[in-house]
N, C-alpha and C positions, 0 to 999 in steps of 0.2 A: 701244078699244085699237088701237094701231098696231104693225104688225109688218113688218120688212124683213129680207131676206136679203142679206148682204154677202159678197163674195169678198174677204177681207182681203188686201191686198198686203203683201209683206215690207217691213220698214223703218219701219213705223208702230206706234205704241204703242196697246194696247187700253185706252183710258181715255176718259172724257168730256172731259177737258182735261188739258193738260200744258204747263207754261210753257216747256219747253225743246225739246219734240219734237212732230212732227206726229202726230195721233191718228186713230183709225178714224172719228171724227166729222167729220173734215175731208174725208171722202169724200162727205159729204152737203151739199146746199145749206143755207145758214145758216137759211133760213126754215122748215125742217122739223126742225131739230135739237132744238128746245126740248123738254125732258121725256124725251128718249130716252136709252137707255144700252145698252151691250153686254152680252150674256148670257155670263158667264164671261170668260175671257181667253185670248188666244193670245200667245206670245212675239213680240217685235219681228220676229224673222227667220222666223216661221211664217206661212204663207199659209192661205187656205181659208175654210170656212164659219164665219160669225159672225152670230148673230142680234142685231138691233138693235130694241129695243122700249121701250114705256113700261109694260109689264105686269110688275109686280114679282112677282106670284104665279107666272107662268110661269118667270121667272128663277130663283126659289127652287127650283122643282121640277126644273128642268133642271140645276142646278149643285150641289145638295147631294148628297153621296155616298150618303146613306141611301136615296135614291130609285133608285139603281142604273141611271141612264140611260146607255146605251151610247154611246160616242164612238169613231169610227173615223178613223184617220189613215193617209194614204199617206206613206211615207218612203223615202229613199235613205240608205244607211249604208256606212261603211267597215267592213271586217271580214269574217269567215267565219261563215256560219250553218249549223248542223247540228241533228239531232234532239235532241240533249242540251240545246242552248241553247233550242230551241223548248219543250221540256218544262219547263225551268227557269222560263220566262216564264209558263207555264200553271199554275204552282204559286204560292201566296202566298209572298212573299219580301221581302227588304230592298231598298229603293231605293238605288242607288249613292251612297255618300258622306254621306247624311244620317240614316241609321238608322231611317227610317220604313218601316213595312210596307206593301207594295203588294198589292192584290187581284190575282187571276190576270188575265193578259193573253194574247191569242191572235193568232198570226200567220196570215196567209193570203196567197194570190196572190204567193208568193215567186218572184223572178226574179234569178238570179245574173248578175253583170256584172263589169266591171273599171273601174279609175280612168280609163283612156283613153276608154272608151265613155261614162262618166258625167261627164266633165269639164265639159260645158256646164251642168250643174246645181250646180256648186260655186261658192262665192265665189272671188274672185280670190286671196284669202289661201290657201284650201285648194288651189286649182288649182296655184298656183305651187309649193307644197311637194310636193304628191302626184304631180305629173307626173314627179317624179324616179324614180317607180316606176309607170309607166303600166300594168303588168300586175297591179298590186295588186288584191286582191279587194274588191268592193263588191257590194251586193245591194239590191233594192227589195222592199217588202212592204206589206201593210195590217195594222195592229195595232188590235185592239179592246180598249178599256179601259172601266171603269165608274166611275172616281173623279174624274179630272181634277185630281190634285194638281199643285202647281207644278212645271213641268219634268218631269212624270211620264214621258212617252214617251222623252225623251232620257235620263233617268236609268235607265229600264228597259233600254234598249239598252246603256248603259254597264255595267250589271250583268252583261251577258253578253259584255263585251269588244268591243263595237261602238260606233261613233260616228256619229250622224246628221249629214248635211250638207244635207239637204233635207227639209222637213216641211210637210205640207198636211192640214188637217182636212177630211174629205170627208162626214162625217155626224155628227149629234147626235140620238140617238133616231130618230124617224121623219123628221126633217128631213135632206135630202140636198142637197149643194151642186149648184146648177144649172150644168151644164157650159157653158151659154151665157154665163154671167157671167165676164168677164175680171177679173183682179186690180184692185181698186179700184172695180168696178161693183157696183150693188145694184139690187134690185127689191122691190116689195111682195109679201107672201105671196099665194099662190094661195088660192082658196076651200078647197081640200083642206088646205093647210097651216094655215089659220086653224082648220080643224076639228081638226087635230092639237093645236094650241095649247089649244083648249078641252078636249080629252081630258086633256092633261097637268095642266091647272088643277084637274081633279077628283081627281087621284091622292090628295091629302091626305085626302079624305073616305073613300077606300077603305082606307087604311092601318089 
């Protein structure tokens, strides 16, 4: 089995191939891509931890919601955060706009900020519009989820009246994004991480 950790850059598609767009596999030399696939998906504009492997069993266990593997994301968002909104996320509820029920999600490491201070993390589109109100409220935080539904984190924040403008996955189960990796860079798993993969592959037996 082959295992790689990629720091996915923004602007690329999480797919093995795409006729119109650059994919995460384009971050890898052509000679090692054969048989590899990304574990789960990150939106085009989302950065961070993405596991690339040929281990289908590991992929199944890390991505299926019934296994309850935690995923953590660091984000920056427009809006105001308070105890009531934090409590709402921690209770099962509806995802914004699509009627699906989300499992509880938990916020930590909350830091309050402003549009002016966070401008460098915004796309040009957001920046040009939002700098009309430089003192507008923003905040950053880490959110922990266990499902990984499509656009889940963004929809969860929308459900409490906030809008994410920067999103980075920082962990998936025991796998933690290596801070040494710059966006677009990858490395092979360490021996410890290979051990984590072996642990996860046994979960099915224990269920």
